[in-house]
C-alpha positions in Angstrom: 28.3 -33.1 9.7 27.0 -36.7 8.2 25.7 -36.8 4.5 22.5 -38.2 6.0 22.0 -35.5 8.0 22.8 -32.6 5.5 20.5 -34.6 3.1 17.6 -34.5 5.7 18.6 -30.6 6.3 18.0 -29.8 2.5 14.7 -32.2 2.2 13.5 -30.0 5.5 14.6 -26.8 3.7 13.1 -27.6 0.4 10.0 -28.9 1.8 9.7 -25.4 4.3 10.2 -23.3 0.9 7.9 -24.9 -1.1 5.2 -24.7 1.8 5.9 -21.3 2.4 6.1 -20.8 -1.1 2.7 -22.1 -2.0 1.1 -20.1 1.1 2.4 -17.3 -0.2 1.0 -17.3 -3.8 -2.3 -18.5 -2.2 -2.6 -15.7 0.2 -1.5 -13.0 -3.1 -4.1 -14.3 -5.2 -6.4 -13.6 -2.3 -5.3 -10.3 -1.7 -5.6 -9.6 -5.2 -9.0 -10.9 -5.6 -10.0 -9.0 -3.2 -8.7 -5.6 -4.2 -10.4 -6.3 -7.4 -13.9 -6.6 -6.0 -13.3 -3.6 -3.8 -12.3 -1.4 -7.0 -15.3 -2.7 -9.0 -17.2 -1.9 -5.7 -15.9 1.9 -6.2 -16.7 1.8 -9.9 -20.0 0.8 -9.2 -20.8 3.2 -6.4 -19.6 6.3 -8.4 -21.6 5.2 -11.5 -24.6 5.4 -9.5 -23.6 8.9 -8.1 -23.5 8.3 -4.3 -19.4 8.8 -4.4 -16.7 11.0 -6.1 -13.3 9.6 -6.8 -10.4 11.6 -6.2 -8.6 8.9 -8.5 -5.0 10.4 -8.5 -5.2 10.0 -4.6 -6.2 6.8 -4.9 -3.2 5.5 -7.2 -0.6 6.9 -5.1 -2.3 5.2 -2.3 -2.2 1.9 -3.9 1.8 2.8 -5.4 2.8 3.5 -1.7 0.8 0.0 -0.7 3.1 -2.2 -3.5 6.2 -0.1 -2.9 5.7 -0.9 1.1 5.6 -4.9 -0.1 8.4 -5.0 -2.5 10.7 -3.1 0.1 9.6 -6.1 3.0 9.8 -8.6 0.3 13.2 -7.6 -0.9 14.5 -6.8 3.0 13.7 -10.5 3.8 15.9 -12.3 0.8 18.6 -9.5 1.8 18.8 -10.1 6.0 17.7 -13.4 6.0 20.2 -16.1 4.8 18.1 -18.4 3.2 19.5 -22.1 2.0 19.4 -22.6 -1.6 16.8 -25.7 -1.1 14.3 -23.1 0.9 14.8 -20.5 -2.1 14.0 -23.3 -4.5 11.4 -24.7 -2.9 9.7 -21.4 -2.2 9.9 -20.7 -6.0 8.4 -24.4 -6.6 5.9 -23.8 -4.2 4.9 -20.1 -5.6 4.6 -21.3 -8.9 2.7 -25.0 -8.2 0.3 -22.7 -5.9 
């Protein structure tokens, strides 16, 4: 493999990692914003007396959701062999986003 080909591959992997990291952060921000709006709507409905919320069961559901996401992300990093350029680009894109 030539040096030019290696540099091109590292540049591509870094750019792809940046784009994926940027997109993941934007999607995470959107998800958290929607989750916050959902919780605010629940608070409002409860304060008006329309609904009665079992908070213990809601927190169990939220914890299981986040543990599932955590296991998914850990599985990706364990099973997929990321190149260092992709990983660096991913974290740079995540930080920038």
